[in-house]
Structure formats: C-alpha cells, structure tokens
C-alpha positions as CSV (number, residue, x, y, z in Angstrom):
1,X,-4.1,0.9,16.6
2,X,-7.2,0.8,14.5
3,X,-6.1,4.1,12.8
4,X,-2.6,2.8,12.2
5,X,-4.1,-0.4,10.8
6,X,-6.3,1.6,8.4
7,X,-3.3,3.7,7.3
8,X,-1.3,0.6,6.5
9,X,-4.2,-0.9,4.6
10,X,-4.5,2.2,2.5
11,X,-0.7,2.1,1.9
12,X,-1.2,-1.6,0.8
13,X,-4.0,-0.5,-1.5
14,X,-1.7,2.1,-3.1
15,X,0.9,-0.6,-3.7
16,X,-1.7,-2.9,-5.3
17,X,-2.8,0.0,-7.6
18,X,0.8,0.6,-8.5
19,X,1.2,-3.0,-9.5
20,X,-2.0,-2.8,-11.5
21,X,-1.0,0.5,-13.2
22,X,2.3,-1.1,-14.3
23,X,0.4,-3.9,-15.9
24,X,-1.9,-1.6,-17.7
25,X,1.0,0.5,-18.9
26,X,2.8,-2.6,-20.2
27,X,-0.4,-3.8,-22.0
28,X,-0.9,-0.5,-23.7
29,X,2.7,0.1,-24.7
30,X,3.2,0.6,-28.5
31,X,4.4,-2.5,-30.4
32,X,7.8,-2.3,-32.0
33,X,6.8,-1.6,-35.6
34,X,9.7,0.4,-36.6
35,X,13.4,0.9,-35.9
36,X,12.6,3.7,-33.5
37,X,11.0,1.4,-30.9
38,X,14.0,-1.0,-31.1
39,X,16.4,1.7,-29.9
40,X,17.4,1.7,-26.3
41,X,15.9,4.7,-24.4
42,X,18.1,7.1,-22.4
43,X,15.7,7.4,-19.4
44,X,15.9,5.1,-16.4
45,X,14.3,1.7,-16.8
46,X,10.8,1.5,-15.4
47,X,10.3,-0.6,-12.2
48,X,9.5,-4.3,-12.6
49,X,5.8,-5.1,-12.3
50,X,6.3,-7.5,-9.4
51,X,8.1,-4.9,-7.2
52,X,5.0,-3.4,-5.7
53,X,3.6,-6.8,-4.9
54,X,6.8,-7.7,-3.1
55,X,6.6,-4.5,-1.1
56,X,2.9,-5.3,-0.4
57,X,3.8,-8.8,0.8
58,X,6.5,-7.4,3.0
59,X,4.1,-4.9,4.5
60,X,1.4,-7.5,5.3
61,X,3.9,-9.9,6.8
62,X,5.9,-7.3,8.6
63,X,3.0,-5.6,10.3
64,X,1.7,-9.1,11.5
65,X,5.0,-9.6,13.3
66,X,4.6,-6.1,14.9
67,X,1.0,-6.8,16.0
68,X,2.0,-10.1,17.5
69,X,5.0,-8.6,19.4
70,X,2.8,-5.8,20.8
71,X,0.3,-8.5,21.9
72,X,-2.3,-7.8,24.6
73,X,-0.3,-4.8,25.8
74,X,-1.6,-2.7,23.0
75,X,-5.1,-2.9,24.5
76,X,-6.5,-3.8,21.0
77,X,-8.9,-6.4,19.8
78,X,-8.3,-7.0,16.1
79,X,-11.7,-7.6,14.4
80,X,-12.9,-7.6,10.8
81,X,-16.5,-6.7,10.1
82,X,-17.6,-8.6,7.1
83,X,-21.1,-7.2,7.0
84,X,-23.2,-10.0,8.3
85,X,-20.5,-11.6,10.5
86,X,-17.6,-10.2,12.6
87,X,-14.4,-12.2,13.1
88,X,-12.1,-11.6,16.0
89,X,-8.5,-12.6,15.9
90,X,-6.2,-13.5,18.8
91,X,-3.2,-11.3,19.3
92,X,-1.3,-14.0,21.2
93,X,-0.1,-16.0,18.1
94,X,1.7,-14.9,15.0
95,X,-0.3,-17.1,12.7
96,X,-3.5,-15.4,13.8
97,X,-2.0,-12.0,13.3
98,X,-0.7,-13.0,9.9
99,X,-4.2,-14.2,8.9
100,X,-5.7,-11.0,10.2
101,X,-3.2,-8.9,8.2
102,X,-4.3,-10.5,5.0
103,X,-8.0,-10.6,5.8
104,X,-8.0,-7.0,6.9
105,X,-6.3,-5.9,3.7
106,X,-8.6,-8.1,1.6
107,X,-11.6,-6.3,3.1
108,X,-10.2,-2.9,2.0
109,X,-9.3,-4.2,-1.4
110,X,-12.7,-5.8,-1.9
111,X,-14.4,-2.6,-0.8
112,X,-12.4,-0.6,-3.4
113,X,-13.4,-2.9,-6.2
114,X,-17.1,-2.9,-5.1
115,X,-16.9,0.9,-5.3
116,X,-15.5,0.6,-8.9
117,X,-18.4,-1.8,-9.8
118,X,-20.9,0.8,-8.5
119,X,-19.3,3.5,-10.6
120,X,-19.4,1.1,-13.6
121,X,-23.1,0.6,-13.1
122,X,-23.9,4.3,-12.6
123,X,-21.9,5.3,-15.6
124,X,-22.8,2.4,-17.8
125,X,-23.8,4.8,-20.6
126,X,-20.8,7.1,-20.2
127,X,-18.5,6.8,-23.3
128,X,-14.9,5.6,-23.2
129,X,-13.8,9.1,-24.1
130,X,-14.1,10.0,-20.4
131,X,-10.6,9.4,-19.0
132,X,-11.7,8.5,-15.5
133,X,-14.4,6.1,-16.7
134,X,-11.8,4.5,-18.9
135,X,-9.5,4.0,-15.9
136,X,-12.4,2.4,-14.0
137,X,-13.1,-0.1,-16.8
138,X,-9.5,-0.9,-17.3
139,X,-9.1,-1.7,-13.6
140,X,-12.2,-3.9,-13.6
141,X,-11.0,-5.7,-16.8
142,X,-13.6,-8.1,-18.2
143,X,-16.1,-7.2,-15.5
144,X,-16.2,-3.6,-16.7
145,X,-17.4,-4.7,-20.1
146,X,-20.3,-6.8,-18.9
147,X,-23.9,-5.6,-19.3
148,X,-25.2,-3.4,-16.5
149,X,-27.5,-6.2,-15.1
150,X,-24.5,-8.6,-15.0
151,X,-22.4,-6.0,-13.1
152,X,-25.2,-5.5,-10.7
153,X,-25.3,-9.2,-9.9
154,X,-21.5,-9.5,-9.7
155,X,-21.0,-8.5,-6.0
156,X,-23.6,-11.0,-4.8
157,X,-22.3,-13.8,-6.9
158,X,-18.6,-13.2,-6.0
159,X,-19.5,-12.8,-2.3
160,X,-21.4,-16.1,-2.3
161,X,-18.5,-17.9,-4.0
162,X,-16.0,-16.3,-1.7
163,X,-17.8,-17.5,1.4
164,X,-18.1,-21.0,0.0
165,X,-14.3,-20.9,-0.4
166,X,-13.3,-19.4,3.0
167,X,-16.3,-19.9,5.3
168,X,-15.5,-23.4,6.4
169,X,-11.8,-22.7,7.2
170,X,-12.7,-19.6,9.1
171,X,-15.2,-21.5,11.1
172,X,-12.7,-24.3,11.9
173,X,-10.3,-21.7,13.1
174,X,-13.0,-20.5,15.6
175,X,-13.2,-17.0,14.0
176,X,-17.0,-17.1,14.1
177,X,-19.6,-19.4,15.7
178,X,-21.0,-21.9,15.1
179,X,-18.6,-23.8,12.9
180,X,-20.6,-24.6,9.8
181,X,-21.7,-27.9,8.3
182,X,-22.0,-28.3,4.5
183,X,-25.7,-27.5,4.7
184,X,-25.1,-24.4,6.8
185,X,-22.3,-23.2,4.5
186,X,-24.2,-22.7,1.4
187,X,-27.0,-20.9,3.3
188,X,-24.4,-18.7,5.0
189,X,-22.9,-18.0,1.6
190,X,-26.2,-16.7,0.2
191,X,-26.6,-14.3,3.1
192,X,-23.0,-13.2,2.9
193,X,-23.3,-12.6,-0.8
194,X,-26.3,-10.3,-0.3
195,X,-24.4,-8.6,2.5
196,X,-21.7,-7.5,0.1
197,X,-24.0,-4.8,-1.2
198,X,-23.8,-3.1,2.2
199,X,-20.5,-1.7,1.1
200,X,-22.3,0.3,-1.5
201,X,-24.3,2.3,1.1
202,X,-21.1,4.0,2.3
203,X,-19.9,4.9,-1.2
204,X,-23.4,6.1,-2.2
205,X,-23.6,8.4,0.9
206,X,-20.1,9.8,0.3
207,X,-20.7,10.3,-3.4
208,X,-24.0,12.1,-2.9
209,X,-22.5,14.3,-0.2
210,X,-19.9,15.4,-2.6
211,X,-22.6,15.9,-5.3
212,X,-24.6,18.1,-3.0
213,X,-21.6,20.2,-2.0
214,X,-20.5,20.5,-5.7
215,X,-24.0,21.6,-6.6
216,X,-23.8,24.7,-4.4
217,X,-20.1,25.4,-4.1
218,X,-17.9,25.9,-7.2
219,X,-15.0,23.5,-6.9
220,X,-13.2,24.4,-10.1
221,X,-12.8,22.8,-13.5
222,X,-10.8,19.8,-12.4
223,X,-11.8,16.7,-14.4
224,X,-12.0,14.7,-11.2
225,X,-14.8,16.9,-9.7
226,X,-16.6,16.8,-13.1
227,X,-16.5,13.0,-13.0
228,X,-17.8,12.8,-9.4
229,X,-20.6,15.2,-10.4
230,X,-21.4,13.1,-13.4
231,X,-21.5,9.9,-11.3
232,X,-23.7,11.5,-8.7
233,X,-26.2,12.6,-11.4
234,X,-26.2,9.2,-13.0
235,X,-26.7,7.5,-9.7
236,X,-29.9,9.6,-9.1
237,X,-31.2,8.9,-12.6
238,X,-33.6,6.0,-11.7
239,X,-35.7,8.3,-9.4
240,X,-35.4,11.6,-11.2
241,X,-39.0,11.2,-12.1
242,X,-40.0,12.1,-8.6
243,X,-41.1,15.7,-8.1
244,X,-38.4,16.6,-5.5
245,X,-36.9,19.7,-7.1
246,X,-38.0,23.0,-5.8
247,X,-36.3,25.9,-7.6
248,X,-32.6,25.5,-7.0
249,X,-33.1,23.0,-4.2
250,X,-33.0,19.3,-5.1
251,X,-34.1,16.9,-2.4
252,X,-33.4,13.8,-4.4
253,X,-29.9,13.2,-3.1
254,X,-31.2,13.6,0.5
255,X,-33.9,11.0,-0.2
256,X,-31.3,8.5,-1.5
257,X,-29.0,9.1,1.4
258,X,-31.8,8.5,3.8
259,X,-32.8,5.3,2.0
260,X,-29.2,4.1,2.0
261,X,-28.9,4.7,5.8
262,X,-32.3,3.0,6.4
263,X,-31.6,0.0,4.2
264,X,-28.0,-0.5,5.5
265,X,-29.1,-0.3,9.1
266,X,-32.0,-2.7,8.9
267,X,-30.3,-5.1,6.5
268,X,-27.2,-5.3,8.6
269,X,-29.2,-6.3,11.7
270,X,-31.5,-8.6,9.8
271,X,-28.6,-10.2,7.9
272,X,-26.7,-10.9,11.0
273,X,-29.8,-12.5,12.6
274,X,-30.4,-14.6,9.5
275,X,-26.7,-15.6,9.3
276,X,-26.8,-16.8,12.9
277,X,-30.1,-18.8,12.3
278,X,-28.8,-21.2,9.7
279,X,-29.7,-23.9,8.9
280,X,-33.2,-22.8,8.1
C-alpha cells in the first residue's frame, strides 16, 4: 500500500504540473495584434486549464474511498511524516482517509516546491537564457524573483505560517499529541518551520550523487544532465575554497553529503524532542 500510495501521489503531482503548464502557456501566448491571430486554427482546441485539477480532485477523493473500503484488512497504517511530527490516520472512517489523501499529496507537492526553491538558491546567478532555470522560476512565480536571502528564508517562514493555520485543527482531530494551546501553537510552528529544511537534505544528497556520477561517467549532451551538473557545481560553490581536490578526485561532494546526513539525522531527533517539549 505505501508504494501504491506513492505512485498515486506522483500521478497527482503530474496532474498539478499539467495544470500549471497550461496556465504558463496561456500567460505566454501571443497577443492578437494582427488578423493572423484572429483566425480560427485548424488543430484541435487545447484542453481547458481546470481539467487537470478536476482529475486531481477525482484522484484524491476516489483513492480515499478505496482506502476506506479496504480498511484494516489491508494491514496498513497510513501515516504522514511531517519532519518533526508524525500523524497517523484511522482507516475506519472515510473522513479520516479523505483528510489523509489530501495531506499526503500536500506533503509531496510541498516537497517538490521546496526542491525548486533549493534550485533557485543554488542557481541564483544563472541567467534566464537557461531553459530549465527559466522553467523553475516560472513555476515559482514571484518567489523565484526574490533575492537569494529571501528565498533561503521562504521555507521556514511558509512552514511556520502553515502550522499556525493547520496545527490546531490537526491536534483537535487527535492526529498528534498533545492537542496544542495557543501558547504551544506558535512554539510548535517555529519548530515546524525550521523542520521544513529537512526536505532539502534528500534533494542535496540525490543531486550530488548525480553530480558525482556525471563527473566520471559521460551521460551525453542532453540539456537536462547539463543543468543537473550546473546545479551541483553551484551548490558546492560556498565551500569550494576547501582543499579537497586531489587530481581528478574531488571530495567536496562527499563532504556535503556527509554533512547533510549528519545534520538531517540529528536535527530530526532534536526537532521531534523540542516539538514534544512545548511550551518551553
């Protein structure tokens, strides 16, 4: 079931990206400045922008019904790991499964945008002529045009505001313990906001593993591999001054991967402890 749930979340993400792509296409469509643009085209009419969202809604609602019908017989405990807190949902009620379906997809969608924010930070000096960087900035909208420092602070700020909005309802529903008071809520929100940066460790590790592989194995001239290599080099730029290159061997990516694993492991444990100790 966890694998099926992940596949459905990825399918939902593709539907969301299709909706976003239709919006970007509509926003960049040429304005009708001449008679040519007023003529009716012979090719099929493009899909309406709301169509992917309707399919996404049907997917999230439909799978919640299936999860509920399977119930305890599936030997599955639906949980969502939110970094510093884990919420477990009951499979015995449809309302709980509906909420799980949306929260689980929201986690995947949020992780995707956090990865985009990291790319925007790493490639902050990359010009708009790079097609992949332009796609990243278009998906981020106004966030992609902020200064690098502001983008760095964005995950923590948005994570804090998100928990202020949903922390109390989730606590009242019994999805984590203890149910927060107002004093506890803002302290939990600060810890949760810092915990959003934990998502970056997975993306950093994946990106640098691809970077290491690309450094020693020729993967062709595809623009996508070039963009990943560029992002990996830019991510390592702040510590390039360290003497970690010996001939053809560069130990800098391995150092950063080790730091990401170390920081993620210790912050996850410390963050959970701190989250459970509020109010301070």
